[in-house]
Each structure stands twice: as C-alpha cells, then as structure tokens.
All heavy atoms as an XYZ file, in Angstrom:
884
protein
N     -13.475      8.866    -22.134
C     -12.570      9.937    -21.441
C     -12.844      9.794    -19.984
O     -13.963      9.938    -19.602
C     -12.743     11.261    -21.952
C     -11.891     12.303    -21.407
S     -10.190     12.247    -22.165
C     -10.604     12.888    -23.794
N     -11.879      9.389    -19.226
C     -11.982      9.326    -17.837
C     -11.275     10.564    -17.151
O     -10.088     10.883    -17.553
C     -11.358      8.083    -17.226
O     -12.074      6.968    -17.849
C     -11.402      7.833    -15.825
N     -11.897     11.148    -16.095
C     -11.182     12.221    -15.467
C     -10.789     11.790    -13.996
O     -11.396     11.081    -13.350
C     -12.167     13.419    -15.287
C     -12.717     14.002    -16.498
C     -13.724     15.148    -16.431
C     -14.029     15.642    -17.762
N     -14.666     17.048    -17.706
N      -9.460     12.177    -13.766
C      -8.830     11.846    -12.462
C      -8.257     13.074    -11.918
O      -7.798     13.933    -12.659
C      -7.843     10.666    -12.786
C      -8.224      9.439    -13.426
C      -6.903      8.591    -13.782
C      -8.980      8.582    -12.438
N      -7.969     12.915    -10.637
C      -7.178     13.970     -9.990
C      -5.825     13.142     -9.580
O      -5.805     12.174     -8.857
C      -7.762     14.479     -8.636
C      -6.804     15.451     -7.944
C      -9.036     15.267     -8.986
N      -4.751     13.687     -9.977
C      -3.411     13.107     -9.814
C      -3.097     13.132     -8.408
O      -3.188     14.240     -7.739
C      -2.293     13.719    -10.736
S      -0.607     12.910    -10.640
N      -2.573     11.986     -7.823
C      -2.269     12.093     -6.451
C      -0.685     11.805     -6.113
O      -0.241     11.597     -5.050
C      -3.000     10.940     -5.583
C      -2.693      9.541     -6.219
C      -4.510     11.235     -5.564
C      -3.318      8.492     -5.446
N       0.062     12.022     -7.240
C       1.518     11.777     -7.134
C       2.148     12.847     -6.292
O       3.138     12.608     -5.534
C       2.083     11.513     -8.551
C       3.611     11.393     -8.424
C       1.525     10.379     -9.233
N       1.689     14.084     -6.435
C       2.274     15.124     -5.651
C       1.169     16.021     -5.145
O       0.013     15.938     -5.511
C       3.355     15.896     -6.621
S       2.493     17.053     -7.771
N       1.470     17.054     -4.454
C       0.411     17.892     -3.823
C      -0.270     18.805     -4.698
O      -1.286     19.452     -4.457
C       1.147     18.765     -2.754
C       2.360     18.094     -2.514
C       2.764     17.318     -3.762
N       0.230     18.863     -6.108
C      -0.469     19.824     -6.974
C      -1.804     19.381     -7.391
O      -2.699     20.273     -7.612
C       0.348     19.803     -8.334
C       1.281     21.014     -8.407
C       2.038     20.918     -9.806
C       2.091     22.389    -10.337
N       2.881     22.327    -11.559
N      -2.156     18.117     -7.341
C      -3.461     17.662     -7.672
C      -3.884     18.016     -9.061
O      -5.056     18.499     -9.342
N      -3.094     17.809    -10.135
C      -3.550     18.119    -11.555
C      -4.819     17.311    -11.805
O      -5.025     16.241    -11.500
C      -2.427     17.735    -12.475
S      -0.861     18.652    -12.246
N      -5.617     17.970    -12.689
C      -6.805     17.360    -13.190
C      -6.440     16.687    -14.473
O      -6.246     17.341    -15.489
C      -7.872     18.566    -13.439
C      -8.139     19.334    -12.135
C      -9.119     18.735    -11.341
N      -9.294     19.684    -10.180
C      -9.794     19.164     -9.056
N     -10.280     17.953     -9.018
N     -10.020     20.008     -8.192
N      -6.431     15.299    -14.493
C      -6.054     14.584    -15.676
C      -7.409     14.112    -16.443
O      -8.395     13.854    -15.771
C      -5.351     13.454    -15.277
C      -4.081     13.481    -14.361
C      -3.451     12.140    -13.965
C      -3.062     14.487    -15.025
N      -7.027     13.960    -17.733
C      -8.212     13.400    -18.571
C      -7.332     12.208    -19.299
O      -6.324     12.484    -20.022
C      -8.709     14.419    -19.528
C      -9.719     15.333    -18.834
C     -10.426     16.216    -19.900
O     -10.201     16.064    -21.143
O     -11.256     17.107    -19.461
N      -7.929     11.007    -19.165
C      -7.278      9.937    -19.748
C      -8.205      9.268    -20.867
O      -9.425      8.972    -20.493
C      -6.958      8.738    -18.760
C      -6.237      7.631    -19.291
C      -6.157      9.332    -17.537
N      -7.729      9.320    -22.104
C      -8.559      8.837    -23.144
C      -8.274      7.395    -23.509
O      -7.223      7.056    -24.119
C      -8.226      9.671    -24.431
C      -9.037      9.463    -25.590
O      -9.915      8.586    -25.577
O      -8.926     10.212    -26.576
N      -9.051      6.547    -23.088
C      -8.961      5.034    -23.245
C      -9.035      4.625    -24.679
O      -8.388      3.577    -25.148
C     -10.000      4.272    -22.525
C     -10.201      4.579    -20.980
C     -11.292      5.592    -20.781
O     -11.240      6.621    -21.483
O     -11.840      5.452    -19.758
N      -9.547      5.378    -25.460
C      -9.701      5.173    -26.948
C      -8.519      5.332    -27.800
O      -8.341      4.797    -28.879
C     -10.956      5.885    -27.596
C     -12.313      5.810    -26.876
C     -12.781      4.328    -26.927
O     -12.498      3.562    -27.745
N     -13.584      4.002    -25.858
N      -7.589      6.203    -27.110
C      -6.357      6.512    -27.920
C      -5.096      6.137    -27.093
O      -4.180      6.860    -26.792
C      -6.357      7.925    -28.197
C      -7.281      8.382    -29.173
O      -7.522      7.769    -30.245
N      -8.041      9.531    -28.976
N      -5.197      4.720    -26.611
C      -3.918      4.321    -25.892
C      -3.776      4.821    -24.567
O      -2.626      4.969    -24.141
N      -4.815      5.247    -23.922
C      -4.745      5.854    -22.441
C      -3.862      7.057    -22.588
O      -2.946      7.312    -21.674
C      -4.275      4.920    -21.493
S      -5.483      3.607    -21.080
N      -4.073      7.924    -23.603
C      -3.231      9.209    -23.561
C      -3.670     10.163    -22.498
O      -4.985     10.285    -22.364
C      -3.397      9.874    -25.051
O      -4.712     10.258    -25.261
N      -2.792     10.860    -21.909
C      -3.164     11.599    -20.674
C      -2.920     13.103    -21.020
O      -1.907     13.480    -21.578
C      -2.275     11.227    -19.516
C      -2.528     12.167    -18.310
C      -2.381      9.706    -19.195
N      -3.927     13.913    -20.630
C      -3.784     15.328    -20.794
C      -3.906     15.988    -19.390
O      -4.654     15.316    -18.560
C      -4.746     15.957    -21.870
O      -6.025     15.586    -21.422
C      -4.263     15.360    -23.274
N      -3.563     17.161    -19.124
C      -3.800     17.949    -17.939
C      -2.671     17.785    -16.922
O      -2.767     18.351    -15.873
N      -1.637     16.956    -17.094
C      -0.625     16.704    -16.284
C       0.344     17.839    -16.344
O       0.652     18.202    -17.560
C       0.072     15.310    -16.447
C       0.420     15.083    -17.779
O      -0.392     15.171    -18.711
N       1.723     14.711    -18.000
N       1.012     18.204    -15.368
C       2.012     19.214    -15.460
C       3.590     18.635    -15.318
O       4.480     19.371    -15.314
C       1.884     20.204    -14.416
O       2.050     19.775    -12.992
N       3.559     17.224    -15.148
C       4.903     16.595    -15.102
C       4.742     15.231    -15.674
O       3.583     14.693    -15.712
C       5.370     16.593    -13.725
S       4.598     15.449    -12.543
N       5.742     14.475    -15.981
C       5.761     13.208    -16.507
C       5.122     12.174    -15.619
O       4.444     11.092    -15.954
C       7.161     12.825    -16.912
C       7.923     14.066    -16.946
C       7.188     15.032    -16.013
N       5.204     12.391    -14.297
C       4.707     11.328    -13.307
C       3.220     11.335    -13.362
O       2.607     10.356    -13.144
C       5.168     11.819    -11.862
C       6.680     11.696    -11.778
C       7.109     11.961    -10.204
N       6.602     13.322     -9.869
C       6.664     13.721     -8.624
N       7.113     12.918     -7.610
N       6.223     14.891     -8.371
N       2.538     12.457    -13.696
C       1.172     12.468    -13.936
C       0.675     11.595    -15.114
O      -0.372     10.936    -14.890
N       1.441     11.587    -16.128
C       1.070     10.685    -17.180
C       1.210      9.219    -16.789
O       0.240      8.475    -17.088
C       1.989     11.050    -18.422
C       1.718     10.176    -19.487
C       2.562     10.462    -20.776
O       3.436     11.443    -20.729
O       2.317      9.947    -21.889
N       2.169      8.889    -16.109
C       2.371      7.546    -15.677
C       1.286      7.172    -14.741
O       0.663      5.955    -14.845
C       3.774      7.330    -14.976
C       3.965      5.994    -14.288
C       4.841      7.596    -15.978
N       0.886      7.990    -13.868
C      -0.112      7.750    -12.881
C      -1.404      7.504    -13.669
O      -2.170      6.571    -13.223
C      -0.322      8.963    -11.803
C      -1.541      8.736    -11.018
C      -1.558      7.762    -10.050
C      -2.651      9.513    -11.189
C      -2.742      7.542     -9.282
C      -3.771      9.274    -10.578
C      -3.875      8.396     -9.557
O      -5.073      8.365     -8.745
N      -1.785      8.404    -14.478
C      -3.081      8.324    -15.276
C      -3.149      7.050    -15.961
O      -4.217      6.401    -15.926
N      -2.205      6.610    -16.706
C      -2.175      5.436    -17.542
C      -2.302      4.117    -16.506
O      -3.141      3.259    -16.742
C      -0.911      5.231    -18.315
C      -0.960      6.154    -19.584
C       0.327      5.874    -20.356
C       0.300      6.808    -21.479
N       1.397      6.690    -22.316
N      -1.574      4.102    -15.463
C      -1.520      2.937    -14.586
C      -2.875      2.815    -13.823
O      -3.347      1.806    -13.555
C      -0.368      2.972    -13.652
O      -0.488      4.035    -12.663
N      -3.383      4.028    -13.527
C      -4.691      4.056    -12.641
C      -5.937      3.358    -13.533
O      -6.711      2.803    -12.986
C      -5.032      5.550    -12.216
C      -6.250      5.468    -11.370
C      -6.114      4.813     -9.991
O      -4.984      4.507     -9.597
O      -7.101      4.595     -9.314
N      -5.800      3.543    -14.807
C      -6.836      2.908    -15.685
C      -6.452      1.440    -16.000
O      -7.301      0.718    -16.137
C      -7.044      3.781    -16.892
C      -8.322      4.608    -16.756
C      -8.041      5.816    -15.763
C      -8.745      5.036    -18.115
N      -5.272      1.201    -16.273
C      -4.783     -0.133    -16.752
C      -4.560     -1.134    -15.693
O      -4.965     -2.266    -15.855
C      -3.554     -0.076    -17.642
C      -3.864      0.808    -18.882
C      -2.534      1.115    -19.670
O      -1.483      1.021    -19.194
N      -2.725      1.436    -20.909
N      -3.964     -0.702    -14.567
C      -3.661     -1.654    -13.393
C      -3.621     -0.726    -12.185
O      -2.489     -0.577    -11.549
C      -2.383     -2.359    -13.665
C      -2.065     -3.365    -12.619
O      -3.004     -3.850    -11.881
N      -0.685     -3.657    -12.382
N      -4.700     -0.598    -11.585
C      -4.678      0.380    -10.301
C      -3.975     -0.395     -9.144
O      -4.368     -1.472     -8.896
C      -6.088      0.728    -10.018
C      -6.974     -0.249    -10.834
C      -6.135     -0.757    -11.941
N      -3.182      0.271     -8.392
C      -2.514     -0.200     -7.226
C      -2.634      0.705     -6.045
O      -2.980      1.864     -6.136
C      -1.038     -0.538     -7.433
O      -0.334      0.727     -7.744
C      -0.918     -1.610     -8.533
N      -2.573      0.136     -4.819
C      -2.658      0.916     -3.585
C      -1.566      0.450     -2.526
O      -1.387     -0.879     -2.519
C      -3.922      0.877     -3.001
C      -5.124      1.462     -3.848
C      -5.026      2.972     -4.037
N      -6.155      3.473     -4.720
C      -6.157      3.662     -6.003
N      -5.040      3.284     -6.701
N      -7.189      4.259     -6.610
N      -1.043      1.261     -1.860
C      -0.381      0.893     -0.582
C      -1.256      0.773      0.603
O      -2.183      1.586      0.757
C       0.686      2.008     -0.151
O       1.677      2.043     -1.281
C       1.469      1.641      1.031
N      -1.231     -0.351      1.303
C      -2.195     -0.665      2.329
C      -1.463     -0.444      3.722
O      -0.401     -0.806      3.890
C      -2.657     -2.111      2.276
C      -3.239     -2.382      0.972
C      -3.674     -2.376      3.413
C      -4.430     -1.546      0.472
N      -2.164      0.277      4.657
C      -1.721      0.402      6.006
C      -2.699     -0.257      6.992
O      -4.016     -0.174      6.760
C      -1.509      1.836      6.370
O      -2.637      2.531      6.303
C      -0.371      2.464      5.568
N      -2.168     -0.853      7.999
C      -3.122     -1.531      8.968
C      -2.303     -1.768     10.305
O      -1.346     -1.302     10.428
C      -3.795     -2.749      8.391
O      -4.714     -3.336      9.155
N      -2.931     -2.770     11.115
C      -2.166     -3.248     12.305
C      -2.409     -4.768     12.426
O      -3.384     -5.220     11.878
C      -2.671     -2.425     13.639
O      -4.114     -2.807     13.683
C      -2.420     -0.948     13.497
N      -1.589     -5.213     13.255
C      -1.586     -6.628     13.602
C      -1.515     -6.801     15.097
O      -1.000     -5.911     15.796
C      -0.675     -7.614     12.971
C      -0.866     -7.583     11.449
C       0.818     -7.249     13.298
N      -2.034     -7.870     15.771
C      -1.798     -8.046     17.194
C      -0.445     -8.186     17.599
O       0.330     -8.798     16.809
C      -2.681     -9.371     17.627
C      -4.189     -9.181     17.525
C      -4.924    -10.311     18.207
N      -4.586    -11.581     17.456
C      -5.311    -12.053     16.313
N      -6.201    -11.177     15.736
N      -4.968    -13.142     15.733
N      -0.110     -7.686     18.644
C       1.220     -7.752     19.353
C       1.223     -8.149     20.567
O       0.388     -7.687     21.590
C       1.819     -6.167     19.201
C       3.222     -5.999     19.732
C       4.331     -6.785     19.024
C       3.439     -4.464     19.666
N       2.140     -9.165     20.912
C       2.279     -9.639     22.360
C       3.620     -9.234     22.817
O       4.495     -9.164     22.093
C       1.977    -11.127     22.382
O       2.956    -11.792     21.710
C       0.614    -11.492     21.972
N       3.798     -9.155     24.202
C       5.045     -9.013     24.736
C       5.747     -7.654     24.674
O       6.806     -7.454     24.901
N       4.798     -6.600     24.502
C       5.270     -5.290     24.351
C       4.289     -4.348     25.075
O       3.254     -4.698     25.596
C       5.363     -4.813     22.839
N       4.573     -3.056     25.182
C       3.818     -2.024     25.810
C       2.579     -1.821     25.130
O       1.623     -1.286     25.830
C       4.681     -0.745     26.216
N       2.437     -2.078     23.925
C       1.301     -1.771     23.110
C       0.775     -3.162     22.566
O       1.382     -4.116     22.511
C       1.676     -0.949     21.899
C       2.131      0.425     22.295
N       1.437      1.400     22.577
C       3.570      0.907     22.312
C       2.062      2.567     22.897
N       3.380      2.190     22.805
N      -0.454     -3.076     22.193
C      -1.265     -4.248     21.796
C      -1.245     -4.461     20.348
O      -1.771     -5.548     19.793
C      -2.576     -4.343     22.434
C      -2.569     -4.390     23.961
C      -3.867     -4.253     24.587
N      -4.518     -5.580     24.417
C      -5.785     -5.924     24.652
N      -6.581     -4.906     25.130
N      -6.302     -7.080     24.532
N      -1.045     -3.483     19.549
C      -1.043     -3.566     18.029
C       0.216     -3.042     17.467
O       0.827     -2.115     18.016
C      -2.208     -2.605     17.535
C      -3.643     -2.951     18.080
C      -4.179     -4.307     17.673
N      -4.505     -4.409     16.355
C      -5.034     -5.508     15.721
N      -5.310     -6.578     16.500
N      -5.318     -5.472     14.474
N       0.676     -3.660     16.430
C       1.835     -3.204     15.620
C       1.258     -2.698     14.251
O       0.818     -3.386     13.544
C       2.680     -4.518     15.374
S       4.266     -4.176     14.335
N       1.807     -1.425     13.848
C       1.338     -1.015     12.643
C       2.067     -1.592     11.529
O       3.337     -1.776     11.709
C       1.605      0.591     12.822
C       2.680      0.592     13.754
C       2.496     -0.535     14.720
N       1.516     -1.923     10.417
C       2.279     -2.507      9.230
C       1.679     -1.856      7.922
O       0.714     -1.111      7.890
C       1.769     -3.952      9.097
C       2.349     -4.799     10.269
C       0.405     -4.339      8.916
N       2.527     -1.985      6.842
C       2.129     -1.448      5.532
C       2.659     -2.370      4.511
O       3.556     -3.138      4.714
C       2.511     -0.015      5.359
C       4.028      0.027      5.159
C       4.399      1.479      4.653
C       5.822      1.599      4.122
N       5.900      1.529      2.790
N       2.112     -2.273      3.323
C       2.680     -3.080      2.247
C       4.156     -2.437      1.806
O       4.243     -1.199      1.802
C       1.782     -3.128      0.995
O       1.413     -1.814      0.671
C       0.512     -4.024      1.303
N       4.978     -3.303      1.464
C       6.279     -2.791      1.050
C       6.268     -2.050     -0.237
O       7.138     -1.265     -0.573
C       7.320     -3.861      1.108
N       5.163     -2.367     -0.990
C       5.003     -1.796     -2.260
C       3.587     -1.796     -2.566
O       2.852     -2.467     -1.986
C       5.840     -2.406     -3.357
N       3.086     -0.913     -3.577
C       1.718     -1.032     -3.845
C       1.190     -2.427     -4.390
O       1.948     -3.073     -5.020
C       1.517      0.080     -4.896
C       2.590      0.977     -4.704
C       3.739      0.139     -4.257
N       0.020     -2.746     -3.960
C      -0.503     -4.059     -4.564
C      -1.704     -3.776     -5.419
O      -2.334     -2.612     -5.351
C      -0.963     -5.047     -3.324
C      -2.150     -4.465     -2.537
C       0.251     -5.396     -2.471
C      -2.645     -5.493     -1.619
N      -2.052     -4.713     -6.235
C      -3.137     -4.464     -7.156
C      -4.594     -4.167     -6.229
O      -4.697     -4.815     -5.283
C      -3.374     -5.910     -7.981
C      -1.955     -6.336     -7.990
C      -1.391     -5.936     -6.614
N      -5.185     -3.237     -6.773
C      -6.372     -2.741     -5.955
C      -7.455     -3.863     -5.708
O      -8.016     -4.020     -4.660
C      -7.022     -1.671     -6.697
C      -8.107     -0.787     -6.051
C      -8.597      0.363     -6.738
C      -9.665      1.034     -6.126
N     -10.198      2.160     -6.939
N      -7.615     -4.770     -6.633
C      -8.617     -5.779     -6.429
C      -8.253     -6.914     -5.331
O      -8.978     -7.681     -4.962
C      -8.853     -6.529     -7.821
C      -7.759     -7.425     -8.278
N      -6.707     -7.012     -8.998
C      -7.506     -8.799     -8.033
C      -5.915     -7.998     -9.189
N      -6.390     -9.031     -8.763
N      -6.984     -6.761     -4.822
C      -6.560     -7.783     -3.790
C      -6.662     -6.958     -2.460
O      -6.350     -7.757     -1.436
C      -5.132     -8.055     -4.019
C      -4.850     -8.982     -5.355
C      -3.333     -9.233     -5.463
C      -5.674    -10.378     -5.207
N      -7.027     -5.855     -2.230
C      -7.076     -5.222     -1.056
C      -7.965     -6.054     -0.028
O      -7.381     -6.197      1.146
C      -7.655     -3.783     -1.100
C      -6.573     -2.791     -1.862
C      -7.946     -3.149      0.265
C      -7.082     -1.482     -2.173
N      -9.050     -6.310     -0.249
C      -9.831     -7.139      0.753
C      -9.198     -8.464      1.183
O      -9.241     -8.808      2.358
C     -11.201     -7.461      0.156
O     -12.135     -6.321     -0.150
N      -8.656     -9.207      0.213
C      -7.932    -10.445      0.523
C      -6.700    -10.083      1.449
O      -6.430    -10.796      2.321
C      -7.495    -11.159     -0.633
C      -8.707    -11.711     -1.466
O      -9.786    -11.795     -0.902
O      -8.497    -11.966     -2.759
N      -6.056     -9.066      1.117
C      -4.796     -8.772      1.847
C      -5.260     -8.391      3.315
O      -4.490     -8.677      4.299
C      -4.113     -7.540      1.218
N      -6.268     -7.665      3.393
C      -6.762     -7.144      4.721
C      -7.230     -8.465      5.612
O      -6.892     -8.508      6.857
C      -7.830     -6.281      4.748
C      -7.422     -4.979      4.220
S      -6.094     -4.153      5.063
C      -7.029     -3.728      6.588
N      -7.891     -9.374      4.925
C      -8.188    -10.633      5.743
C      -7.019    -11.516      6.084
O      -7.085    -12.152      7.153
C      -9.139    -11.492      4.650
C     -10.607    -11.175      4.829
C     -11.451    -12.180      4.187
N     -11.260    -12.295      2.704
C     -11.912    -11.459      1.914
N     -12.632    -10.434      2.358
N     -11.699    -11.594      0.562
N      -5.941    -11.444      5.421
C      -4.681    -12.136      5.827
C      -4.234    -11.614      7.251
O      -3.685    -12.301      8.052
C      -3.642    -11.834      4.780
C      -3.506    -12.573      3.526
C      -2.317    -12.057      2.764
C      -3.242    -14.074      3.799
N      -4.443    -10.395      7.537
C      -3.952     -9.761      8.753
C      -4.765    -10.172     10.027
O      -4.201    -10.051     11.084
C      -3.856     -8.235      8.523
C      -2.926     -7.766      7.544
C      -2.950     -6.198      7.490
C      -1.567     -8.111      7.789
N      -6.100    -10.707      9.748
C      -6.878    -11.095     10.732
C      -6.204    -12.037     11.794
O      -6.530    -12.066     12.934
C      -8.281    -11.542     10.247
C      -9.096    -10.514      9.789
O      -8.901     -9.299     10.041
O     -10.032    -10.840      8.972
N      -5.533    -13.018     11.162
C      -4.981    -14.102     11.958
C      -3.552    -13.913     12.371
O      -2.927    -14.792     12.969
C      -5.091    -15.356     11.278
C      -6.590    -15.726     10.972
O      -7.354    -15.365     11.824
O      -6.922    -16.239      9.930
N      -2.968    -12.868     12.091
C      -1.512    -12.589     12.411
C      -1.342    -11.943     13.834
O      -1.950    -11.009     14.165
C      -0.823    -11.565     11.359
C      -1.017    -12.067      9.873
C       0.566    -11.376     11.608
C      -0.405    -13.419      9.625
N      -0.432    -12.583     14.464
C      -0.026    -12.099     15.704
C       1.608    -12.193     15.774
O       2.077    -13.174     15.663
C      -0.505    -12.973     16.925
C      -0.124    -12.476     18.270
C      -0.863    -13.359     19.336
O      -2.135    -13.176     19.554
O      -0.268    -14.036     20.028
N       2.143    -11.057     16.316
C       3.570    -10.979     16.324
C       3.980    -10.827     17.705
O       3.171    -10.232     18.551
C       4.228     -9.913     15.420
C       3.997    -10.130     13.921
C       3.786     -8.572     15.777
N       5.190    -11.382     18.185
C       5.816    -11.167     19.454
C       6.859    -10.232     19.420
O       7.805    -10.238     18.568
C       6.226    -12.541     19.918
O       5.146    -13.432     20.049
N       6.921     -9.304     20.383
C       8.147     -8.501     20.526
C       9.284     -9.267     20.918
O       9.143    -10.237     21.519
C       7.682     -7.371     21.676
N      10.390     -8.835     20.499
C      10.786     -7.508     19.819
C      10.389     -7.459     18.353
O      10.482     -8.574     17.773
C      12.215     -7.294     20.058
C      12.791     -8.781     20.100
C      11.704     -9.498     20.856
N      10.090     -6.365     17.935
C       9.865     -6.086     16.516
C      10.599     -4.986     16.024
O      10.732     -3.964     16.646
C       8.239     -5.829     16.183
C       8.030     -5.331     14.820
C       7.364     -6.866     16.761
N      11.303     -5.118     14.919
C      12.078     -4.048     14.274
C      11.360     -3.275     13.134
O      10.676     -4.019     12.461
C      13.488     -4.661     13.867
C      14.234     -5.004     15.087
C      15.694     -5.439     14.558
C      16.352     -5.819     15.764
N      17.867     -5.520     15.749
N      11.558     -2.004     13.095
C      11.059     -1.272     12.006
C      11.571     -1.947     10.683
O      12.726     -2.225     10.446
C      11.624      0.186     11.926
C      11.401      1.105     10.883
C       9.779      1.423     10.815
C      12.135      2.315     10.945
N      10.608     -2.115      9.724
C      10.915     -2.804      8.423
C      10.928     -4.360      8.445
O      11.122     -4.926      7.412
N      10.741     -4.919      9.640
C      10.769     -6.358      9.755
C       9.465     -6.893      8.947
O       8.406     -6.343      9.026
C      10.590     -6.752     11.184
C      10.402     -8.275     11.470
C      10.229     -8.487     12.801
O      10.864     -7.742     13.733
N       9.539     -9.597     13.193
N       9.734     -7.996      8.180
C       8.789     -8.650      7.514
C       7.814     -9.365      8.371
O       8.077    -10.065      9.276
C       9.308     -9.682      6.408
O      10.175     -8.937      5.581
C       8.196    -10.494      5.660
N       6.440     -8.994      8.176
C       5.472     -9.599      9.024
C       4.618    -10.698      8.310
O       4.450    -11.800      8.772
C       4.321     -8.520      9.491
C       5.132     -7.352     10.270
C       3.340     -9.116     10.239
C       5.988     -7.864     11.516
N       4.395    -10.333      6.864
C       3.774    -11.408      5.985
C       4.576    -11.341      4.720
O       4.638    -10.263      4.009
C       2.362    -11.028      5.594
C       1.741    -11.994      4.655
C       1.370    -11.038      6.930
N       5.333    -12.342      4.434
C       6.287    -12.303      3.370
C       5.664    -12.162      1.939
O       6.380    -11.647      0.962
C       7.098    -13.636      3.407
C       6.196    -14.557      4.220
C       5.372    -13.741      5.063
N       4.576    -12.715      1.639
C       4.029    -12.730      0.278
C       2.544    -12.556      0.399
O       1.796    -13.508      0.733
C       4.335    -14.017     -0.413
C       3.883    -14.141     -1.738
O       3.602    -13.064     -2.418
O       3.825    -15.235     -2.322
N       2.057    -11.385     -0.052
C       0.622    -11.027     -0.013
C      -0.099    -11.600     -1.332
O       0.256    -11.105     -2.406
C       0.436     -9.416      0.086
C       1.095     -8.964      1.318
C      -1.095     -9.216      0.151
C       1.214     -7.421      1.386
N      -0.854    -12.607     -1.170
C      -1.818    -13.074     -2.184
C      -0.974    -13.427     -3.451
O      -1.440    -13.139     -4.583
C      -2.936    -12.049     -2.499
S      -3.905    -11.615     -1.146
N       0.224    -13.954     -3.251
C       1.005    -14.320     -4.455
C       1.686    -13.195     -5.178
O       2.179    -13.427     -6.250
N       1.737    -11.968     -4.629
C       2.197    -10.814     -5.287
C       3.796    -10.754     -5.241
O       4.540    -10.041     -5.938
C       1.574     -9.498     -4.895
O       1.912     -9.479     -3.400
C       0.191     -9.523     -5.131
N       4.319    -11.436     -4.224
C       5.861    -11.268     -3.808
C       6.019    -10.041     -2.923
O       7.213     -9.667     -2.572
N       4.989     -9.425     -2.650
C       5.093     -8.080     -1.801
C       4.833     -8.383     -0.320
O       3.836     -9.195     -0.127
C       4.153     -7.013     -2.331
C       4.496     -6.692     -3.758
C       4.122     -5.747     -1.503
C       3.545     -5.770     -4.561
N       5.512     -7.804      0.515
C       5.312     -8.134      1.909
C       4.623     -6.998      2.711
O       4.627     -5.832      2.272
C       6.719     -8.335      2.643
N       3.957     -7.501      3.843
C       3.670     -6.565      4.882
C       4.725     -6.327      5.760
O       5.335     -7.391      6.265
C       2.423     -6.922      5.571
C       1.063     -6.623      5.030
C       0.223     -7.638      4.648
C       0.669     -5.379      5.095
C      -1.099     -7.296      4.163
C      -0.536     -5.088      4.604
C      -1.396     -6.022      4.100
N       5.182     -5.168      6.090
C       6.375     -4.975      6.946
C       5.933     -4.012      8.074
O       4.876     -3.140      8.034
C       7.431     -4.232      6.236
C       8.095     -5.162      5.085
C       7.091     -2.819      5.569
N       6.612     -4.214      9.248
C       6.295     -3.303     10.429
C       6.751     -1.940     10.192
O       7.887     -1.660      9.553
C       7.108     -3.940     11.654
N       6.036     -0.993     10.749
C       6.349      0.476     10.448
C       6.728      1.080     11.720
O       6.870      2.315     11.780
C       5.238      1.213      9.843
O       4.056      1.139     10.696
C       4.847      0.702      8.414
N       7.059      0.361     12.761
C       7.506      0.762     14.135
C       8.277     -0.349     14.783
O       7.849     -1.506     14.739
C       6.408      1.297     14.932
C       6.820      1.794     16.274
C       5.648      2.381     17.040
N       5.996      2.680     18.366
C       5.144      3.135     19.295
N       3.935      3.230     19.059
N       5.657      3.287     20.399
N       9.271      0.079     15.619
C       9.913     -0.902     16.417
C       9.252     -1.008     17.828
O       8.750     -0.065     18.284
C      11.334     -0.518     16.579
O      12.063     -0.488     15.266
N       9.329     -2.183     18.353
C       8.819     -2.472     19.722
C       9.780     -3.361     20.551
O      10.190     -4.405     19.993
C       7.503     -3.134     19.602
C       6.347     -2.305     19.210
C       6.034     -2.435     17.838
C       5.621     -1.410     19.960
C       4.987     -1.650     17.320
C       4.537     -0.662     19.475
C       4.331     -0.770     18.079
N      10.061     -2.819     21.724
C      10.969     -3.643     22.567
C      10.107     -4.708     23.305
O       8.850     -4.443     23.733
C      11.779     -2.802     23.566
N      10.773     -5.709     23.726
C      10.115     -6.717     24.533
C       9.996     -6.280     25.946
O      10.970     -5.658     26.508
C      10.829     -8.097     24.516
N       8.894     -6.609     26.529
C       8.773     -6.253     27.990
C       8.935     -7.460     28.882
O       8.225     -8.475     28.423
C       7.377     -5.702     28.348
C       7.314     -4.212     27.641
C       7.101     -5.445     29.927
C       6.025     -3.513     27.887
N       9.764     -7.577     29.864
C       9.924     -8.596     30.750
C       9.058     -8.402     31.861
O       9.285     -7.420     32.709
C      11.354     -8.861     31.136
C      12.204     -9.172     29.933
O      11.831     -9.918     29.093
N      13.456     -8.544     29.866
N       8.158     -9.333     32.215
C       7.157     -9.188     33.282
C       7.787     -9.718     34.514
O       8.548    -10.701     34.647
C       5.963     -9.931     32.993
C       5.150     -9.257     31.897
C       5.095     -9.731     30.610
C       4.401     -8.152     32.105
C       4.431     -9.189     29.642
C       3.625     -7.405     31.123
C       3.714     -7.995     29.865
O       2.989     -7.374     28.997
C-alpha cells in the first residue's frame, strides 16, 4: 500500500494505492484522484519549467516549459538539453524551442513573448 497526496486539485486528498490489487485507489473524492494515484505508481510524469539563453531582447533568459508532462525518469536528460539552447528575439508565447524532448514527441515551448531590440 502506497500513500500519496493528490495534487490534481487544491483539496489534497490522502490517497492509498494498493499495488497488489491492480493499483486500486481509495481516499479520493473525485475520479481525477483515482487516475492520478494509478498513473503516479505506474508511469509518473511531470511538467518541467526552466529557462534558456535569449539574445536580442531586453532580457537575457526566456522561460520555457514542457508542452505536456514527460516521464519522471527523463527530467535530468531534459534539463541537460536546455544547457546548450540559445534563442534569438523575437520570441512568441507558445513558440517551440525544443521540438522533441528525449524522443517523447513533447516540446519545450516559450511561456512569454519577447520583442527584438534594435541597437
């Protein structure tokens, strides 16, 4: 039996997931808690937020996030991908920065727009 706190909504239900019985979930007050409990034990995923270098804009960093959650075991590899990324302004909100993270088909996208600065 694994105990988890559901993070799907602000309620924070105390879940118990029984791996011996097909990952049956108890303690959830809505169906989303059951889905979360099962997926957290069978295939945990996370949304990653970070920044990349930015040139030609008033700021030096561009915030990015994964367009969808990626498998938890790929977080370190995904973060290393961003070390060598540099984007040039202009950048648009939602613009793809890295198209395919570690073969998942999930992209890193910009979470803010930046105008180009002409010097």
